[in-house]
N, CA, C and O of each residue as an XYZ file, in Angstrom:
428
protein
N      91.235     85.253    102.262
C      92.178     86.327    102.412
C      91.492     87.448    103.172
O      90.327     87.761    102.924
N      92.214     88.041    104.087
C      91.680     89.115    104.916
C      92.475     90.379    104.647
O      93.703     90.345    104.555
N      91.777     91.483    104.524
C      92.445     92.764    104.409
C      91.530     93.825    104.973
O      90.339     93.590    105.176
N      92.085     94.987    105.223
C      91.271     96.039    105.793
C      91.950     97.385    105.728
O      93.107     97.505    105.325
N      91.209     98.387    106.131
C      91.715     99.746    106.211
C      91.163    100.361    107.486
O      90.023    100.095    107.866
N      91.956    101.170    108.134
C      91.556    101.824    109.377
C      91.975    103.282    109.321
O      93.064    103.608    108.850
N      91.106    104.153    109.804
C      91.388    105.577    109.834
C      91.567    105.989    111.286
O      90.639    105.881    112.087
N      92.776    106.467    111.628
C      93.057    106.897    112.996
C      93.739    108.253    112.975
O      94.312    108.659    111.964
N      93.672    108.936    114.085
C      94.347    110.222    114.154
C      94.448    110.710    115.577
O      93.640    110.339    116.429
N      95.434    111.536    115.836
C      95.644    112.130    117.145
C      94.589    113.207    117.362
O      94.292    113.994    116.463
N      94.031    113.231    118.561
C      93.002    114.203    118.848
C      92.905    114.448    120.342
O      93.151    113.546    121.142
N      92.550    115.654    120.714
C      92.313    115.990    122.114
C      90.871    115.687    122.505
O      90.547    115.655    123.692
N      90.025    115.471    121.546
C      88.619    115.205    121.812
C      88.257    113.795    121.367
O      88.997    113.151    120.624
N      87.117    113.337    121.832
C      86.665    112.001    121.453
C      86.324    111.986    119.968
O      85.660    112.890    119.460
N      86.784    110.958    119.289
C      86.556    110.844    117.849
C      85.917    109.502    117.522
O      85.982    108.553    118.303
N      85.312    109.449    116.376
C      84.751    108.189    115.881
C      85.851    107.442    115.145
O      86.662    108.040    114.439
N      85.865    106.147    115.318
C      86.860    105.259    114.712
C      86.222    104.605    113.499
O      85.141    104.027    113.613
N      86.858    104.683    112.355
C      86.335    104.068    111.142
C      87.222    102.913    110.718
O      88.446    102.984    110.836
N      86.607    101.853    110.227
C      87.357    100.702    109.752
C      86.620    100.068    108.583
O      85.409    100.223    108.430
N      87.365     99.364    107.777
C      86.789     98.618    106.666
C      87.622     97.348    106.551
O      88.735     97.379    106.025
N      87.094     96.248    107.034
C      87.815     94.976    107.043
C      86.961     93.938    106.326
O      85.767     93.805    106.591
N      87.586     93.213    105.426
C      86.857     92.174    104.704
C      87.634     90.860    104.751
O      88.848     90.838    104.950
N      86.912     89.796    104.566
C      87.517     88.472    104.458
C      86.903     87.800    103.241
O      85.682     87.758    103.096
N      87.746     87.279    102.375
C      87.267     86.628    101.158
C      87.841     85.221    101.085
O      88.813     84.974    100.371
N      87.249     84.324    101.810
C      87.712     82.943    101.836
C      87.623     82.244    100.497
O      88.359     81.291    100.241
N      86.730     82.708     99.644
C      86.576     82.067     98.334
C      87.809     82.249     97.467
O      87.956     81.561     96.457
N      88.703     83.165     97.843
C      89.940     83.370     97.084
C      91.141     82.695     97.731
O      92.276     82.927     97.314
N      90.916     81.876     98.726
C      91.998     81.255     99.465
C      92.918     80.380     98.645
O      94.073     80.167     99.016
N      92.419     79.871     97.536
C      93.256     78.971     96.728
C      94.373     79.687     95.988
O      95.274     79.031     95.464
N      94.341     81.004     95.928
C      95.397     81.720     95.200
C      96.683     81.842     96.015
O      97.742     82.136     95.461
N      96.598     81.618     97.325
C      97.774     81.633     98.190
C      97.522     80.632     99.312
O      96.733     80.887    100.222
N      98.195     79.501     99.234
C      97.896     78.388    100.143
C      99.179     77.805    100.715
O     100.167     77.615    100.006
N      99.143     77.528    101.999
C     100.235     76.815    102.655
C      99.796     75.357    102.792
O      98.804     75.061    103.458
N     100.527     74.468    102.170
C     100.185     73.046    102.181
C     100.607     72.399    103.504
O     101.421     72.950    104.245
N     100.048     71.234    103.782
C     100.382     70.526    105.017
C     101.860     70.156    105.092
O     102.424     70.057    106.182
N     102.481     69.955    103.947
C     103.903     69.592    103.945
C     104.815     70.819    104.063
O     106.037     70.701    103.973
N     104.210     72.002    104.264
C     104.988     73.223    104.447
C     105.266     73.978    103.162
O     105.758     75.106    103.201
N     104.961     73.375    102.028
C     105.160     74.072    100.753
C     104.076     75.121    100.571
O     102.952     74.970    101.051
N     104.435     76.181     99.871
C     103.490     77.268     99.619
C     103.163     77.306     98.137
O     104.050     77.249     97.286
N     101.865     77.404     97.842
C     101.408     77.582     96.471
C     100.906     79.010     96.337
O     100.144     79.492     97.175
N     101.343     79.690     95.266
C     100.878     81.048     95.012
C     100.649     81.234     93.523
O     101.537     80.983     92.707
N      99.449     81.676     93.181
C      99.151     82.080     91.810
C      99.517     83.568     91.738
O      98.700     84.433     92.052
N     100.739     83.847     91.325
C     101.300     85.192     91.378
C     100.446     86.267     90.730
O     100.277     87.346     91.299
N      99.903     85.992     89.547
C      99.091     86.992     88.846
C      97.832     87.329     89.639
O      97.454     88.495     89.751
N      97.190     86.307     90.186
C      95.960     86.545     90.952
C      96.256     87.225     92.286
O      95.489     88.082     92.725
N      97.355     86.854     92.931
C      97.744     87.513     94.183
C      98.050     88.981     93.910
O      97.635     89.851     94.676
N      98.768     89.266     92.832
C      99.088     90.647     92.467
C      97.812     91.446     92.216
O      97.665     92.562     92.713
N      96.895     90.874     91.448
C      95.639     91.568     91.142
C      94.863     91.841     92.429
O      94.380     92.953     92.640
N      94.743     90.831     93.286
C      94.040     90.997     94.554
C      94.720     92.082     95.391
O      94.053     92.958     95.941
N      96.032     92.019     95.482
C      96.795     92.931     96.327
C      96.860     94.365     95.838
O      97.248     95.263     96.585
N      96.483     94.584     94.589
C      96.505     95.943     94.060
C      95.108     96.499     93.791
O      94.971     97.669     93.435
N      94.075     95.681     93.956
C      92.707     96.179     93.751
C      91.903     96.207     95.049
O      91.249     97.208     95.342
N      91.939     95.145     95.820
C      91.116     95.080     97.039
C      91.529     96.105     98.095
O      90.652     96.735     98.686
N      92.823     96.303     98.360
C      93.180     97.334     99.339
C      92.736     98.736     98.900
O      92.332     99.551     99.729
N      92.813     99.008     97.599
C      92.375    100.303     97.068
C      90.880    100.472     97.313
O      90.432    101.545     97.716
N      90.105     99.408     97.068
C      88.661     99.461     97.331
C      88.388     99.705     98.807
O      87.499    100.482     99.155
N      89.154     99.040     99.687
C      88.983     99.233    101.133
C      89.244    100.681    101.524
O      88.483    101.260    102.299
N      90.304    101.266    100.999
C      90.629    102.661    101.308
C      89.519    103.575    100.803
O      89.073    104.462    101.531
N      89.072    103.373     99.575
C      88.018    104.220     99.013
C      86.716    104.075     99.796
O      86.033    105.067    100.050
N      86.368    102.848    100.178
C      85.156    102.636    100.973
C      85.261    103.318    102.328
O      84.297    103.916    102.806
N      86.423    103.227    102.940
C      86.645    103.861    104.239
C      86.535    105.382    104.133
O      85.930    106.022    104.993
N      87.107    105.950    103.097
C      87.024    107.400    102.905
C      85.576    107.843    102.712
O      85.149    108.864    103.251
N      84.837    107.067    101.942
C      83.426    107.388    101.709
C      82.636    107.296    103.017
O      81.859    108.195    103.340
N      82.835    106.216    103.763
C      82.115    105.997    105.016
C      82.428    107.087    106.040
O      81.546    107.503    106.793
N      83.675    107.550    106.072
C      84.103    108.541    107.065
C      83.936    109.977    106.575
O      84.257    110.923    107.294
N      83.437    110.136    105.362
C      83.252    111.456    104.763
C      84.574    112.235    104.706
O      84.619    113.434    104.978
N      85.629    111.530    104.352
C      86.959    112.115    104.225
C      87.400    112.003    102.760
O      86.820    111.252    101.976
N      88.426    112.757    102.420
C      89.005    112.622    101.083
C      90.435    112.126    101.242
O      90.998    112.167    102.336
N      91.002    111.672    100.173
C      92.376    111.171    100.210
C      93.332    112.291    100.638
O      94.380    112.017    101.221
N      92.982    113.531    100.356
C      93.812    114.671    100.756
C      93.835    114.849    102.275
O      94.781    115.421    102.816
N      92.798    114.361    102.969
C      92.732    114.459    104.431
C      93.659    113.464    105.129
O      93.914    113.585    106.327
N      94.155    112.499    104.393
C      94.954    111.424    104.969
C      96.434    111.779    104.878
O      96.927    112.150    103.813
N      97.137    111.662    106.001
C      98.562    111.976    106.015
C      99.368    110.836    105.409
O     100.200    111.063    104.531
N      99.128    109.615    105.870
C      99.851    108.444    105.366
C      98.913    107.260    105.199
O      97.963    107.082    105.961
N      99.196    106.473    104.205
C      98.599    105.149    104.061
C      99.721    104.170    104.378
O     100.809    104.250    103.807
N      99.447    103.252    105.290
C     100.468    102.284    105.707
C     100.006    100.896    105.263
O      99.239    100.240    105.968
N     100.472    100.453    104.102
C     100.031     99.157    103.575
C     100.874     98.006    104.128
O     101.926     98.207    104.735
N     100.378     96.814    103.898
C     101.198     95.623    104.145
C     102.418     95.749    103.241
O     102.278     96.028    102.051
N     103.597     95.550    103.784
C     104.846     95.757    103.042
C     105.213     94.481    102.264
O     106.191     93.804    102.583
N     104.423     94.177    101.259
C     104.598     92.928    100.526
C     105.523     93.054     99.323
O     106.376     92.196     99.094
N     105.353     94.110     98.570
C     106.018     94.202     97.279
C     105.977     95.662     96.826
O     104.895     96.244     96.741
N     107.116     96.256     96.538
C     107.190     97.662     96.168
C     106.377     97.962     94.911
O     105.714     98.996     94.833
N     106.425     97.073     93.941
C     105.669     97.281     92.701
C     104.168     97.344     92.999
O     103.450     98.157     92.418
N     103.703     96.486     93.902
C     102.285     96.487     94.262
C     101.902     97.798     94.956
O     100.844     98.363     94.678
N     102.754     98.274     95.847
C     102.451     99.513     96.562
C     102.433    100.703     95.607
O     101.598    101.597     95.746
N     103.347    100.721     94.639
C     103.365    101.800     93.645
C     102.102    101.755     92.784
O     101.563    102.797     92.414
N     101.632    100.549     92.468
C     100.396    100.400     91.714
C      99.208    100.940     92.522
O      98.315    101.583     91.970
N      99.209    100.675     93.817
C      98.146    101.211     94.671
C      98.168    102.738     94.662
O      97.113    103.370     94.619
N      99.361    103.335     94.703
C      99.484    104.799     94.648
C      98.859    105.338     93.363
O      98.120    106.322     93.388
N      99.159    104.688     92.249
C      98.602    105.127     90.962
C      97.080    105.043     90.970
O      96.399    105.961     90.515
N      96.550    103.937     91.490
C      95.089    103.748     91.500
C      94.396    104.715     92.449
O      93.258    105.117     92.207
N      95.074    105.088     93.521
C      94.505    106.054     94.471
C      94.825    107.502     94.066
O      94.349    108.454     94.684
N      95.643    107.642     93.015
C      96.054    108.952     92.506
C      96.743    109.767     93.598
O      96.408    110.925     93.844
N      97.721    109.122     94.247
C      98.497    109.790     95.297
C      99.985    109.647     94.998
O     100.409    108.761     94.257
N     100.749    110.526     95.582
C     102.203    110.454     95.488
C     102.702    109.305     96.356
O     102.085    108.976     97.369
N     103.797    108.707     95.969
C     104.396    107.639     96.780
C     104.812    108.162     98.148
O     104.968    107.377     99.083
N     104.997    109.482     98.285
C     105.334    110.079     99.585
C     104.207    109.914    100.599
O     104.451    109.927    101.805
N     102.992    109.761    100.122
C     101.837    109.618    101.007
C     101.693    108.179    101.512
O     100.992    107.929    102.492
N     102.356    107.241    100.842
C     102.304    105.847    101.261
C     103.559    105.541    102.061
O     104.677    105.697    101.569
N     103.363    105.106    103.294
C     104.507    104.772    104.135
C     105.106    103.470    103.629
O     104.468    102.418    103.676
N     106.327    103.553    103.149
C     107.001    102.390    102.570
C     108.351    102.209    103.251
O     109.196    103.103    103.234
N     108.539    101.035    103.852
C     109.846    100.733    104.465
C     110.323     99.340    104.079
O     111.171     98.763    104.759
N     109.788     98.803    103.003
C     110.116     97.432    102.598
C     111.613     97.279    102.327
O     112.182     96.212    102.560
N     112.250     98.343    101.836
C     113.681     98.227    101.546
C     114.526     98.118    102.821
O     115.696     97.740    102.759
N     113.936     98.447    103.976
C     114.649     98.365    105.252
C     114.374     97.061    105.986
O     115.078     96.719    106.936
N     113.350     96.331    105.547
C     112.951     95.091    106.213
C     113.356     93.905    105.354
O     112.955     93.803    104.195
N     114.139     93.021    105.918
C     114.570     91.849    105.151
C     114.603     90.649    106.026
O     114.941     89.558    105.565
């Protein structure tokens, strides 16, 4: 599974670009597409991964860039599941307004 976080912003001057991208192939069995086209998903493990690893990526990125969560205008997560995104907000101690969410518009 691959996930990451990137810090970008509009600027008139040259800026440093920060990123935090990880790949965890050892967890691939929790979400697998079979050769016959069927999908296997261990829902509890996918939920846990999806609500803990992205939070760690964001926190690591903030630490690396010497920024705080207050410096960030929006977090734009993968639009997988509203409950997961709300859980991420709680873990990051941010308002849902700070997380860009449009899952209800995408179907």
